[in-house]
ROTI-375249 format. One record per atom (N, C-alpha, C, CB): atom name; z, y, x. Coordinates in nm, 4 decimals, padded with zeros to 6 digits. Atoms other than C-alpha are relative to their C-alpha. Glycine has a CB too. Layout:
<recs>
(rec CA,(Z,Y,X)) ...
</recs>
This chain:
<recs>
(rec N,(00.1290,00.0635,00.0112)) (rec CA,(06.5546,03.4455,-17.2327)) (rec C,(-00.0233,-00.0979,00.1155)) (rec CB,(-00.1097,00.1052,-00.0038)) (rec N,(00.0179,00.0902,-00.1146)) (rec CA,(06.5837,03.2801,-16.8916)) (rec C,(00.0447,-00.1416,-00.0343)) (rec CB,(00.0783,00.0515,00.1219)) (rec N,(-00.0464,00.1330,00.0371)) (rec CA,(06.7722,02.9914,-17.0534)) (rec C,(-00.1048,-00.0725,-00.0835)) (rec CB,(00.1321,00.0088,-00.0768)) (rec N,(00.1079,00.0593,00.0783)) (rec CA,(06.4841,02.9336,-17.2947)) (rec C,(-00.1063,-00.0569,00.0934)) (rec CB,(-00.0621,00.1043,-00.0960)) (rec N,(00.1021,00.0461,-00.0938)) (rec CA,(06.2365,02.9105,-17.0083)) (rec C,(00.0543,-00.1066,00.0946)) (rec CB,(-00.0544,00.1174,00.0800)) (rec N,(-00.0595,00.1057,-00.0819)) (rec CA,(06.4802,02.7010,-16.8043)) (rec C,(-00.0081,-00.1340,-00.0726)) (rec CB,(00.1469,00.0337,00.0344)) (rec N,(00.0105,00.1234,00.0786)) (rec CA,(06.4870,02.4455,-17.0859)) (rec C,(-00.1451,-00.0452,-00.0102)) (rec CB,(00.0591,00.0202,-00.1407)) (rec N,(00.1418,00.0365,00.0046)) (rec CA,(06.1077,02.4578,-17.1145)) (rec C,(-00.0465,-00.0572,00.1334)) (rec CB,(-00.0854,00.1218,-00.0373)) (rec N,(00.0355,00.0507,-00.1323)) (rec CA,(06.0819,02.3985,-16.7394)) (rec C,(00.0433,-00.1444,00.0203)) (rec CB,(00.0617,00.0868,00.1068)) (rec N,(-00.0471,00.1389,-00.0071)) (rec CA,(06.2700,02.0720,-16.7901)) (rec C,(-00.0472,-00.0759,-00.1247)) (rec CB,(00.1565,-00.0057,00.0125)) (rec N,(00.0598,00.0478,00.1251)) (rec CA,(06.0362,01.9662,-17.0745)) (rec C,(00.0314,-00.1464,-00.0289)) (rec CB,(-00.1495,00.0190,00.0044)) (rec N,(-00.0205,00.1432,00.0222)) (rec CA,(06.0578,01.5864,-17.0331)) (rec C,(00.1194,-00.0534,00.0780)) (rec CB,(-00.1249,-00.0773,00.0386)) (rec N,(-00.1153,00.0413,-00.0794)) (rec CA,(06.3831,01.5779,-16.8351)) (rec C,(00.1175,-00.0313,-00.0918)) (rec CB,(00.0386,00.1095,00.1019)) (rec N,(-00.1107,00.0426,00.0856)) (rec CA,(06.6355,01.3763,-17.0345)) (rec C,(00.1215,-00.0423,00.0817)) (rec CB,(-00.0442,-00.1147,-00.0899)) (rec N,(-00.1129,00.0358,-00.0857)) (rec CA,(06.8655,01.3207,-16.7361)) (rec C,(00.0707,00.1280,00.0430)) (rec CB,(-00.0469,-00.0826,00.1243)) (rec N,(-00.0762,-00.1158,-00.0455)) (rec CA,(07.1330,01.5482,-16.6014)) (rec C,(00.0790,00.0634,-00.1129)) (rec CB,(-00.0925,00.1025,00.0617)) (rec N,(-00.0884,-00.0697,00.0929)) (rec CA,(07.3452,01.8031,-16.7818)) (rec C,(-00.0504,00.1416,-00.0256)) (rec CB,(00.1437,00.0035,00.0544)) (rec N,(00.0319,-00.1386,00.0355)) (rec CA,(07.2930,02.1344,-16.9616)) (rec C,(00.1244,00.0666,-00.0564)) (rec CB,(-00.1171,00.0066,-00.1026)) (rec N,(-00.1151,-00.0762,00.0461)) (rec CA,(07.5543,02.3996,-17.0247)) (rec C,(-00.0144,00.0395,-00.1459)) (rec CB,(00.0190,00.1235,00.0856)) (rec N,(00.0047,-00.0539,00.1363)) (rec CA,(07.6468,02.5337,-17.3675)) (rec C,(-00.0921,00.1198,-00.0065)) (rec CB,(00.1401,00.0387,-00.0483)) (rec N,(00.0808,-00.1212,-00.0024)) (rec CA,(07.4821,02.8599,-17.2696)) (rec C,(-00.1489,-00.0340,-00.0075)) (rec CB,(00.0298,00.0817,00.1268)) (rec N,(00.1412,00.0390,00.0031)) (rec CA,(07.1487,02.6894,-17.2011)) (rec C,(-00.0388,-00.0527,-00.1376)) (rec CB,(-00.0288,-00.1062,00.1072)) (rec N,(00.0306,00.0585,00.1304)) (rec CA,(07.1627,02.4938,-17.5284)) (rec C,(-00.0090,00.1065,-00.1085)) (rec CB,(00.1055,-00.1032,-00.0374)) (rec N,(-00.0045,-00.0971,00.1099)) (rec CA,(07.2593,02.7835,-17.7546)) (rec C,(-00.1010,00.1131,00.0172)) (rec CB,(00.1394,00.0582,-00.0115)) (rec N,(00.1035,-00.1021,-00.0185)) (rec CA,(07.0303,03.0421,-17.5953)) (rec C,(-00.1388,-00.0584,-00.0246)) (rec CB,(00.0079,00.0598,00.1416)) (rec N,(00.1264,00.0648,00.0343)) (rec CA,(06.7442,02.7932,-17.6183)) (rec C,(-00.0170,-00.0015,-00.1517)) (rec CB,(-00.0057,-00.1445,00.0573)) (rec N,(00.0060,00.0035,00.1462)) (rec CA,(06.8268,02.7507,-17.9868)) (rec C,(-00.0270,00.1360,-00.0612)) (rec CB,(00.1283,-00.0546,-00.0554)) (rec N,(00.0203,-00.1362,00.0506)) (rec CA,(06.8425,03.1260,-18.0440)) (rec C,(-00.1456,00.0426,00.0155)) (rec CB,(00.0920,00.0992,00.0734)) (rec N,(00.1385,-00.0412,-00.0239)) (rec CA,(06.5031,03.1954,-17.8835)) (rec C,(-00.0989,-00.0885,-00.0733)) (rec CB,(-00.0305,-00.0016,00.1485)) (rec N,(00.0848,00.0902,00.0766)) (rec CA,(06.3540,02.8897,-18.0494)) (rec C,(-00.0150,00.0500,-00.1441)) (rec CB,(00.0579,-00.1429,00.0019)) (rec N,(00.0029,-00.0482,00.1387)) (rec CA,(06.4473,03.0233,-18.3938)) (rec C,(-00.0710,00.1344,-00.0089)) (rec CB,(00.1429,00.0120,-00.0564)) (rec N,(00.0657,-00.1314,00.0039)) (rec CA,(06.3384,03.3794,-18.3134)) (rec C,(-00.1519,-00.0134,00.0138)) (rec CB,(00.0551,00.0905,00.1118)) (rec N,(00.1437,00.0216,-00.0155)) (rec CA,(05.9965,03.2605,-18.1918)) (rec C,(-00.0593,-00.0682,-00.1232)) (rec CB,(-00.0279,-00.0840,00.1251)) (rec N,(00.0489,00.0687,00.1198)) (rec CA,(05.9616,03.0302,-18.4946)) (rec C,(-00.0173,00.0985,-00.1160)) (rec CB,(00.0968,-00.1133,-00.0403)) (rec N,(00.0102,-00.1016,00.1055)) (rec CA,(06.0311,03.3192,-18.7330)) (rec C,(-00.1180,00.0931,00.0278)) (rec CB,(00.1317,00.0817,-00.0107)) (rec N,(00.1123,-00.0861,-00.0371)) (rec CA,(05.7847,03.5373,-18.5417)) (rec C,(-00.1343,-00.0680,-00.0290)) (rec CB,(00.0089,00.0377,00.1485)) (rec N,(00.1248,00.0735,00.0238)) (rec CA,(05.5127,03.2691,-18.5559)) (rec C,(-00.0260,-00.0125,-00.1506)) (rec CB,(00.0060,-00.1408,00.0660)) (rec N,(00.0153,00.0158,00.1449)) (rec CA,(05.5759,03.2100,-18.9270)) (rec C,(-00.0474,00.1296,-00.0653)) (rec CB,(00.1324,-00.0449,-00.0629)) (rec N,(00.0377,-00.1264,00.0642)) (rec CA,(05.5581,03.5774,-19.0275)) (rec C,(-00.1338,00.0525,00.0507)) (rec CB,(00.1080,00.1047,00.0230)) (rec N,(00.1318,-00.0381,-00.0509)) (rec CA,(05.2607,03.6436,-18.7997)) (rec C,(-00.1084,-00.0779,-00.0729)) (rec CB,(-00.0093,-00.0244,00.1522)) (rec N,(00.0968,00.0839,00.0703)) (rec CA,(05.0809,03.3554,-18.9612)) (rec C,(-00.0135,00.0421,-00.1461)) (rec CB,(00.0409,-00.1474,00.0086)) (rec N,(00.0057,-00.0463,00.1388)) (rec CA,(05.1718,03.4788,-19.3087)) (rec C,(-00.0801,00.1300,-00.0112)) (rec CB,(00.1423,00.0205,-00.0554)) (rec N,(00.0723,-00.1274,00.0022)) (rec CA,(05.0345,03.8238,-19.2233)) (rec C,(-00.1492,-00.0194,00.0291)) (rec CB,(00.0609,00.0969,00.1021)) (rec N,(00.1401,00.0211,-00.0383)) (rec CA,(04.7133,03.6913,-19.0671)) (rec C,(-00.0788,-00.0744,-00.1078)) (rec CB,(-00.0070,-00.0775,00.1311)) (rec N,(00.0694,00.0837,00.0984)) (rec CA,(04.6283,03.4361,-19.3348)) (rec C,(00.0652,00.0203,-00.1358)) (rec CB,(00.0033,-00.1508,00.0410)) (rec N,(-00.0611,-00.0342,00.1283)) (rec CA,(04.7028,03.5831,-19.6749)) (rec C,(-00.0194,-00.1093,-00.1047)) (rec CB,(-00.0575,00.1303,-00.0514)) (rec N,(00.0224,00.1085,00.0944)) (rec CA,(04.5788,03.2653,-19.8458)) (rec C,(00.1144,-00.0997,-00.0055)) (rec CB,(-00.1259,-00.0714,00.0346)) (rec N,(-00.1129,00.0929,-00.0013)) (rec CA,(04.9002,03.0807,-19.7556)) (rec C,(00.1013,00.0368,-00.1072)) (rec CB,(00.0672,-00.0013,00.1375)) (rec N,(-00.1093,-00.0248,00.0938)) (rec CA,(05.1686,03.0412,-20.0157)) (rec C,(00.1221,00.0432,00.0788)) (rec CB,(00.0310,-00.1260,-00.0860)) (rec N,(-00.1155,-00.0580,-00.0683)) (rec CA,(05.4991,03.2084,-19.9366)) (rec C,(00.0847,-00.1056,00.0726)) (rec CB,(00.0864,00.0749,-00.1001)) (rec N,(-00.0845,00.1035,-00.0606)) (rec CA,(05.6859,02.8836,-19.8615)) (rec C,(-00.0798,-00.1043,00.0781)) (rec CB,(00.0809,-00.0690,-00.1073)) (rec N,(00.0868,00.0969,-00.0655)) (rec CA,(05.3945,02.7091,-19.6940)) (rec C,(-00.0114,00.0303,00.1496)) (rec CB,(-00.1392,00.0000,-00.0655)) (rec N,(00.0165,-00.0153,-00.1448)) (rec CA,(05.3838,02.6514,-19.3184)) (rec C,(-00.1471,-00.0206,00.0338)) (rec CB,(00.0906,-00.1009,00.0790)) (rec N,(00.1392,00.0109,-00.0401)) (rec CA,(05.0462,02.7062,-19.1604)) (rec C,(-00.0159,-00.0821,00.1262)) (rec CB,(-00.0593,00.1370,00.0203)) (rec N,(00.0340,00.0804,-00.1163)) (rec CA,(04.8759,02.5408,-18.8676)) (rec C,(00.0757,00.0468,00.1241)) (rec CB,(-00.1500,00.0050,00.0251)) (rec N,(-00.0702,-00.0504,-00.1189)) (rec CA,(05.0317,02.7700,-18.6033)) (rec C,(00.1470,-00.0385,-00.0003)) (rec CB,(-00.0129,00.1513,00.0088)) (rec N,(-00.1411,00.0372,00.0108)) (rec CA,(05.3826,02.7018,-18.7299)) (rec C,(00.0181,-00.1486,00.0290)) (rec CB,(00.0548,00.0342,-00.1401)) (rec N,(-00.0093,00.1451,-00.0233)) (rec CA,(05.3223,02.3263,-18.7306)) (rec C,(-00.0220,-00.0321,00.1472)) (rec CB,(-00.1029,-00.0759,-00.0866)) (rec N,(00.0252,00.0226,-00.1430)) (rec CA,(05.1769,02.3359,-18.3788)) (rec C,(00.1213,00.0424,00.0822)) (rec CB,(-00.1261,00.0774,00.0465)) (rec N,(-00.1186,-00.0474,-00.0717)) (rec CA,(05.4745,02.5428,-18.2567)) (rec C,(00.1135,-00.1015,-00.0108)) (rec CB,(00.0455,00.1366,-00.0548)) (rec N,(-00.1084,00.0960,00.0207)) (rec CA,(05.7215,02.2957,-18.4081)) (rec C,(-00.0251,-00.1302,00.0763)) (rec CB,(00.0167,-00.0293,-00.1493)) (rec N,(00.0311,00.1235,-00.0731)) (rec CA,(05.5422,01.9958,-18.2583)) (rec C,(00.0144,00.0172,00.1505)) (rec CB,(-00.1410,-00.0461,-00.0327)) (rec N,(-00.0099,-00.0255,-00.1441)) (rec CA,(05.5223,02.1519,-17.9125)) (rec C,(00.1460,00.0150,00.0421)) (rec CB,(-00.0797,00.1266,00.0383)) (rec N,(-00.1392,-00.0280,-00.0359)) (rec CA,(05.8899,02.2535,-17.9179)) (rec C,(00.0953,-00.1158,-00.0309)) (rec CB,(00.0468,00.1234,-00.0723)) (rec N,(-00.0878,00.1117,00.0349)) (rec CA,(06.0242,01.9203,-18.0469)) (rec C,(00.0597,-00.0666,00.1235)) (rec CB,(-00.0765,-00.1028,-00.0818)) (rec N,(-00.0481,00.0702,-00.1203)) (rec CA,(06.0493,01.7509,-17.7050)) (rec C,(00.0977,00.0855,00.0809)) (rec CB,(-00.1185,-00.0405,00.0885)) (rec N,(-00.1005,-00.0779,-00.0744)) (rec CA,(06.2189,02.0435,-17.5219)) (rec C,(00.1313,00.0145,-00.0765)) (rec CB,(-00.0549,00.1381,00.0324)) (rec N,(-00.1228,-00.0092,00.0796)) (rec CA,(06.4654,02.0788,-17.8102)) (rec C,(00.0808,-00.1276,00.0073)) (rec CB,(-00.0328,00.0314,-00.1449)) (rec N,(-00.0682,00.1287,-00.0105)) (rec CA,(06.5456,01.7098,-17.7979)) (rec C,(00.0584,-00.0205,00.1386)) (rec CB,(-00.0956,-00.1135,-00.0333)) (rec N,(-00.0492,00.0220,-00.1365)) (rec CA,(06.5773,01.7047,-17.4193)) (rec C,(00.1204,00.0879,00.0318)) (rec CB,(-00.1112,00.0267,00.1009)) (rec N,(-00.1154,-00.0855,-00.0269)) (rec CA,(06.8140,02.0034,-17.4063)) (rec C,(00.1222,-00.0487,-00.0795)) (rec CB,(-00.0325,00.1474,-00.0353)) (rec N,(-00.1112,00.0563,00.0774)) (rec CA,(07.0263,01.8411,-17.6812)) (rec C,(00.0580,-00.1230,00.0698)) (rec CB,(-00.0466,-00.0368,-00.1426)) (rec N,(-00.0466,00.1192,-00.0726)) (rec CA,(07.0444,01.5144,-17.4859)) (rec C,(00.0777,00.0408,00.1251)) (rec CB,(-00.1198,-00.0910,00.0387)) (rec N,(-00.0714,-00.0458,-00.1205)) (rec CA,(07.1404,01.6979,-17.1656)) (rec C,(00.1328,00.0662,-00.0366)) (rec CB,(-00.0876,00.0987,00.0802)) (rec N,(-00.1258,-00.0614,00.0447)) (rec CA,(07.4033,01.8933,-17.3613)) (rec C,(00.1027,-00.1079,-00.0323)) (rec CB,(-00.0238,00.0902,-00.1237)) (rec N,(-00.0909,00.1113,00.0273)) (rec CA,(07.5530,01.5674,-17.4861)) (rec C,(00.0476,-00.0649,00.1294)) (rec CB,(-00.0684,-00.1044,-00.0891)) (rec N,(-00.0402,00.0518,-00.1313)) (rec CA,(07.5524,01.4399,-17.1273)) (rec C,(00.1083,00.0887,00.0613)) (rec CB,(-00.1220,-00.0088,00.0950)) (rec N,(-00.0968,-00.0931,-00.0562)) (rec CA,(07.7471,01.7519,-17.0308)) (rec C,(00.1388,-00.0208,-00.0588)) (rec CB,(-00.0452,00.1428,-00.0232)) (rec N,(-00.1298,00.0280,00.0616)) (rec CA,(08.0219,01.6543,-17.2741)) (rec C,(00.0455,-00.1428,00.0261)) (rec CB,(-00.0064,00.0252,-00.1497)) (rec N,(-00.0399,00.1359,-00.0364)) (rec CA,(08.0296,01.3017,-17.1300)) (rec C,(-00.0450,-00.1056,-00.0990)) (rec CB,(00.1478,-00.0066,00.0142)) (rec N,(00.0473,00.0948,00.0999)) (rec CA,(07.8422,01.1333,-17.4153)) (rec C,(-00.1444,-00.0396,00.0259)) (rec CB,(00.0138,00.0587,-00.1395)) (rec N,(00.1368,00.0494,-00.0131)) (rec CA,(07.5248,00.9320,-17.4318)) (rec C,(-00.0947,00.0888,-00.0813)) (rec CB,(-00.0100,-00.1481,-00.0466)) (rec N,(00.1000,-00.0769,00.0721)) (rec CA,(07.2074,01.1084,-17.5384)) (rec C,(-00.0345,-00.0603,-00.1350)) (rec CB,(-00.1240,00.0123,00.0826)) (rec N,(00.0264,00.0651,00.1278)) (rec CA,(07.1741,00.8551,-17.8178)) (rec C,(00.0886,00.0556,-00.1114)) (rec CB,(00.0208,-00.1502,00.0127)) (rec N,(-00.0871,-00.0612,00.1013)) (rec CA,(07.4556,01.0429,-17.9945)) (rec C,(-00.0729,00.1051,-00.0827)) (rec CB,(00.1214,00.0629,00.0666)) (rec N,(00.0784,-00.0961,00.0780)) (rec CA,(07.1862,01.2855,-18.1102)) (rec C,(-00.0381,-00.0617,-00.1350)) (rec CB,(-00.1275,00.0435,00.0782)) (rec N,(00.0341,00.0681,00.1253)) (rec CA,(07.1099,01.0237,-18.3767)) (rec C,(00.1104,00.0092,-00.1046)) (rec CB,(-00.0308,-00.1451,00.0274)) (rec N,(-00.1083,-00.0157,00.0963)) (rec CA,(07.4444,01.1000,-18.5394)) (rec C,(-00.0393,00.0967,-00.1117)) (rec CB,(00.1268,00.0492,00.0703)) (rec N,(00.0448,-00.0951,00.1022)) (rec CA,(07.2611,01.3776,-18.7265)) (rec C,(-00.0667,-00.0699,-00.1182)) (rec CB,(-00.0966,00.1005,00.0610)) (rec N,(00.0616,00.0743,00.1093)) (rec CA,(07.0979,01.1067,-18.9397)) (rec C,(00.0996,-00.0191,-00.1145)) (rec CB,(-00.0513,-00.1365,00.0497)) (rec N,(-00.1030,00.0144,00.1025)) (rec CA,(07.4282,01.0678,-19.1248)) (rec C,(00.0105,00.1333,-00.0755)) (rec CB,(00.1388,-00.0412,00.0635)) (rec N,(-00.0043,-00.1259,00.0756)) (rec CA,(07.4226,01.3255,-19.4071)) (rec C,(00.1355,00.0703,00.0116)) (rec CB,(-00.0314,-00.0265,-00.1470)) (rec N,(-00.1125,-00.0935,-00.0037)) (rec CA,(07.6709,01.6171,-19.3861)) (rec C,(00.0956,-00.0273,00.1164)) (rec CB,(00.0763,-00.0065,-00.1306)) (rec N,(-00.1003,00.0304,-00.1021)) (rec CA,(07.9361,01.4475,-19.1690)) (rec C,(-00.0649,-00.0087,00.1387)) (rec CB,(00.0727,-00.1324,-00.0335)) (rec N,(00.0684,00.0132,-00.1280)) (rec CA,(07.6866,01.3641,-18.8934)) (rec C,(-00.0398,00.1342,00.0580)) (rec CB,(-00.1220,-00.0867,-00.0152)) (rec N,(00.0405,-00.1331,-00.0466)) (rec CA,(07.5571,01.7198,-18.8736)) (rec C,(00.1212,00.0806,00.0448)) (rec CB,(-00.0756,00.0755,-00.1107)) (rec N,(-00.1225,-00.0709,-00.0388)) (rec CA,(07.9099,01.8615,-18.8644)) (rec C,(00.0515,-00.0541,00.1328)) (rec CB,(00.1089,-00.0136,-00.1097)) (rec N,(-00.0470,00.0603,-00.1251)) (rec CA,(08.0112,01.6150,-18.5900)) (rec C,(-00.0897,00.0397,00.1170)) (rec CB,(00.0050,-00.1532,-00.0129)) (rec N,(00.0952,-00.0412,-00.1034)) (rec CA,(07.6953,01.6988,-18.3929)) (rec C,(00.0289,00.1435,00.0440)) (rec CB,(-00.1457,-00.0124,-00.0514)) (rec N,(-00.0306,-00.1396,-00.0345)) (rec CA,(07.7781,02.0721,-18.4086)) (rec C,(00.1308,00.0102,00.0787)) (rec CB,(00.0087,00.0860,-00.1275)) (rec N,(-00.1267,00.0018,-00.0745)) (rec CA,(08.1338,02.0005,-18.2937)) (rec C,(-00.0258,-00.0415,00.1442)) (rec CB,(00.1025,-00.0962,-00.0666)) (rec N,(00.0323,00.0454,-00.1359)) (rec CA,(07.9929,01.8125,-17.9936)) (rec C,(-00.0729,00.1084,00.0791)) (rec CB,(-00.0857,-00.1273,-00.0052)) (rec N,(00.0756,-00.1047,-00.0689)) (rec CA,(07.7570,02.0997,-17.9116)) (rec C,(00.0881,00.1185,00.0393)) (rec CB,(-00.1141,00.0480,-00.0880)) (rec N,(-00.0912,-00.1107,-00.0311)) (rec CA,(08.0435,02.3512,-17.9160)) (rec C,(00.1056,-00.0376,00.1035)) (rec CB,(00.0682,00.0472,-00.1265)) (rec N,(-00.1019,00.0432,-00.0965)) (rec CA,(08.2677,02.1427,-17.6876)) (rec C,(-00.0331,00.0465,00.1400)) (rec CB,(00.0143,-00.1514,-00.0017)) (rec N,(00.0170,-00.0404,-00.1393)) (rec CA,(08.3216,02.2495,-17.3305)) (rec C,(-00.0456,-00.1195,00.0833)) (rec CB,(00.1318,00.0587,00.0567)) (rec N,(00.0459,00.1038,-00.0933)) (rec CA,(08.1782,02.0570,-17.0374)) (rec C,(00.1172,-00.0847,00.0470)) (rec CB,(-00.0719,00.0631,00.1210)) (rec N,(-00.1023,00.0785,-00.0671)) (rec CA,(08.3676,01.7698,-16.8858)) (rec C,(00.0148,00.0580,00.1400)) (rec CB,(-00.0366,-00.1537,00.0038)) (rec N,(-00.0184,-00.0621,-00.1323)) (rec CA,(08.5222,01.9127,-16.5689)) (rec C,(-00.0465,-00.0926,00.1117)) (rec CB,(00.1474,00.0375,00.0217)) (rec N,(00.0459,00.0760,-00.1157)) (rec CA,(08.3732,01.8047,-16.2410)) (rec C,(-00.1234,-00.0829,-00.0300)) (rec CB,(00.1099,-00.0896,00.0494)) (rec N,(00.1157,00.0874,00.0183)) (rec CA,(08.1095,01.5376,-16.2033)) (rec C,(00.0310,-00.1048,-00.1049)) (rec CB,(-00.0401,-00.0671,00.1329)) (rec N,(-00.0137,00.1154,00.0875)) (rec CA,(08.0511,01.2729,-16.4658)) (rec C,(-00.1155,-00.0951,00.0286)) (rec CB,(00.0026,00.0424,-00.1503)) (rec N,(00.1028,00.1010,-00.0279)) (rec CA,(07.8171,00.9728,-16.4877)) (rec C,(-00.1419,00.0543,-00.0118)) (rec CB,(00.0164,-00.1170,-00.0938)) (rec N,(00.1328,-00.0588,00.0190)) (rec CA,(07.5261,01.2049,-16.5766)) (rec C,(-00.0351,00.1042,00.1055)) (rec CB,(-00.0088,00.0626,-00.1366)) (rec N,(00.0295,-00.0931,-00.1076)) (rec CA,(07.5544,01.4328,-16.2753)) (rec C,(00.1112,00.1016,00.0212)) (rec CB,(-00.1291,00.0714,-00.0281)) (rec N,(-00.1006,-00.1023,-00.0278)) (rec CA,(07.7421,01.7318,-16.1352)) (rec C,(00.0090,00.1012,-00.1137)) (rec CB,(-00.0318,00.0715,00.1312)) (rec N,(-00.0220,-00.1027,00.1015)) (rec CA,(07.8877,02.0012,-16.3571)) (rec C,(-00.0946,00.1171,00.0259)) (rec CB,(00.1485,00.0477,00.0000)) (rec N,(00.0955,-00.1083,-00.0219)) (rec CA,(07.6174,02.2673,-16.4074)) (rec C,(00.0629,00.1388,00.0041)) (rec CB,(-00.1034,-00.0032,-00.1067)) (rec N,(-00.0630,-00.1322,00.0017)) (rec CA,(07.8699,02.5475,-16.4401)) (rec C,(00.0166,00.0576,00.1393)) (rec CB,(00.1347,-00.0073,-00.0680)) (rec N,(-00.0247,-00.0522,-00.1347)) (rec CA,(07.9610,02.5791,-16.0743)) (rec C,(00.1045,00.1106,-00.0047)) (rec CB,(-00.1307,00.0526,00.0633)) (rec N,(-00.0927,-00.1132,-00.0045)) (rec CA,(08.1580,02.8881,-15.9753)) (rec C,(-00.0688,00.1185,-00.0658)) (rec CB,(00.0433,00.0340,00.1475)) (rec N,(00.0624,-00.1084,00.0748)) (rec CA,(08.0795,03.1610,-16.2273)) (rec C,(00.0659,00.1350,00.0258)) (rec CB,(00.0041,-00.0307,-00.1473)) (rec N,(-00.0726,-00.1245,-00.0219)) (rec CA,(08.3393,03.4207,-16.1295)) (rec C,(-00.0333,00.0532,00.1398)) (rec CB,(00.1540,-00.0215,-00.0165)) (rec N,(00.0370,-00.0499,-00.1329)) (rec CA,(08.1963,03.6352,-15.8479)) (rec C,(00.1198,00.0493,00.0795)) (rec CB,(-00.1008,00.1116,-00.0130)) (rec N,(-00.1190,-00.0484,-00.0700)) (rec CA,(08.5470,03.7566,-15.7635)) (rec C,(00.0913,-00.1135,00.0437)) (rec CB,(00.0768,00.0957,-00.0884)) (rec N,(-00.0867,00.1111,-00.0353)) (rec CA,(08.6870,03.4087,-15.7178)) (rec C,(-00.0031,-00.0287,00.1492)) (rec CB,(-00.0398,-00.1236,-00.0772)) (rec N,(00.0111,00.0348,-00.1399)) (rec CA,(08.5552,03.3527,-15.3676)) (rec C,(-00.0933,00.0960,00.0718)) (rec CB,(-00.0488,-00.1431,00.0155)) (rec N,(00.0875,-00.0685,-00.0946)) (rec CA,(08.4129,03.5545,-15.0824)) (rec C,(-00.0435,00.1408,-00.0346)) (rec CB,(-00.1176,-00.0788,00.0180)) (rec N,(00.0632,-00.1317,00.0076)) (rec CA,(08.2395,03.8888,-15.0288)) (rec C,(00.0924,00.1110,-00.0495)) (rec CB,(-00.1189,-00.0076,-00.0893)) (rec N,(-00.0903,-00.1105,00.0277)) (rec CA,(08.5451,04.1061,-15.0694)) (rec C,(00.0540,00.0060,-00.1413)) (rec CB,(-00.0678,00.1251,00.0292)) (rec N,(-00.0539,00.0036,00.1358)) (rec CA,(08.6332,04.0041,-15.4221)) (rec C,(00.1474,-00.0329,00.0058)) (rec CB,(-00.0754,-00.1027,-00.0876)) (rec N,(-00.1422,00.0298,00.0067)) (rec CA,(08.9774,03.8954,-15.5329)) (rec C,(00.0376,-00.1141,00.0924)) (rec CB,(00.0398,-00.0332,-00.1419)) (rec N,(-00.0279,00.1142,-00.0861)) (rec CA,(08.9453,03.5847,-15.3187)) (rec C,(00.0093,00.0371,00.1473)) (rec CB,(-00.1058,-00.1042,-00.0184)) (rec N,(-00.0092,-00.0416,-00.1391)) (rec CA,(08.9385,03.7866,-14.9976)) (rec C,(-00.1370,00.0174,00.0626)) (rec CB,(00.0803,-00.1000,00.0792)) (rec N,(00.1254,-00.0265,-00.0702)) (rec CA,(08.6747,03.8699,-14.7428)) (rec C,(-00.0496,-00.1246,00.0680)) (rec CB,(00.0169,00.1118,00.1018)) (rec N,(00.0608,00.1146,-00.0673)) (rec CA,(08.4326,03.6227,-14.5930)) (rec C,(-00.0284,00.0378,00.1437)) (rec CB,(-00.1298,-00.0459,-00.0719)) 
</recs>
């Protein structure tokens, strides 16, 4: 859940890079909250048709549009591509498949034109504090 709030904390930040983990966990929590809002709204307002989105669902989607777009742009930056590549989804079928392939790709190693690699050192045993890398 920390990745969801990390993406929300960078609401209008379209610069820099975001890891796969941040992108996919944001997407997971986004969908879970959307389903929760939808079913809560269906339970509260019985006058809604089964396939009809209510006001709360629409507000949620509008509020979450910018953070979803910004985390997608930063994810594309992490793979070394321009954020404008998000528009590839406009192409039916092939564009969506290509977009998903880009989202699953690993980060470009090291720094790129969009900033430093957000991964850093993830293995606590690689360096210092008595791990496999030796004592500090």
